[in-house]
N, C-alpha and C positions, 0 to 999 in steps of 0.2 A: 504493499499500498504506501503509494507516495504523499509526500505534504498537503498537496493540493486538497486532498479527498475529506479531510476532516476540518478544513476553512470553507471548503463548498458546503458541506453538511451543515456548520456553523450557521451559513448564510442564507440556508432555506429553513433551516427550521428556529431559529429565531422570529422571524415575523411569522412562521406558522401559528407557534406558540402563544406571539403577543394575539393572535384574531383569536384564537379559543379561547384565552382567559379573558378576552375583551366580553366577548357572544357567553358565556358562561355569567359573566356578571351582570350581564345583559339579561338574562332569559331568568338567570335569579330577580330579578326587579321586576322586569314584567317579563311575566307566560305567556307570549303570544307564540300562534303559530309562527310569525315570521322571526324572529329572536329564536324558534326553536327550529327551523331551517337554516337559522346562519350557523348556529352550533353546531349541528351535523355535519353542515359543509366545512368548517373550519377542524371540525375531528374529521373528515375524511382528508384533509393534506394532512395532519398530525401524520394518519398513516401511512399515506407518501413519502414522507418523512423518514419512519420506520422500514419503510422497505429499503428504502436508500442505504439508510444503515445498514441492514442485513444485508444487500449487495457487500457496499465497503468494506463491511469486516465478515462477511464468508457465512454469516450465522445460518441456521438451520438450513443446510448445502440443499438436503433433499426438495426444496423452493426451485429449487434450480433459478436463479435471480440471472436475470440481462438476458436470458434462453427465451423466443420467441415460442410462444404458446406453451408456457409454462405457470405454474400457479402464482409464482412472485409476478409475473408481467401484469396478469391480469387483475390482480391485487392492484398494482402501482396504476396500472392505466384504469380501473373501476375508481379508484380513489383519485385519481383528479379530476377526473370524469366527473364525477359526483360531487367532491371539491368544488371545482370552478364551474359550475351550472347551481348549486346549493344556496352556497353563502353568497355570491351576487343578488340572487334572484328572492332572497330573504331581507338582504340589506336595501334593494330598490324597493320592496312591498314594503319595508316599513318606513323608509322615507317618505314614498307616497300615504299610506294611512296616517303617519304624523301630519303630512302637508293637508290632509280634508280636515283633519282634526282642528287642527287649527282656524279652519272657516268658521 
């Protein structure tokens, strides 16, 4: 493992953790469907980070990290797809409902 891998992992882990912690706080403050979607989306981004950690440190080799049609590949792809769709959708709907509630 070269020295760049931990730095790159740290670069994606910190924003993902910040999004997850912020969405958990928001969900605890107001339990709405939109805050739940944000929290689930941020959780999926954490799964993406964990799959990259598993690949970098060769954890759970039976998942065949980095190979096409492997469980690790689909876990990473599914987490990224859900995370990048659920979090923005929840955020957008939260903003739109807040804006309409202010009127």
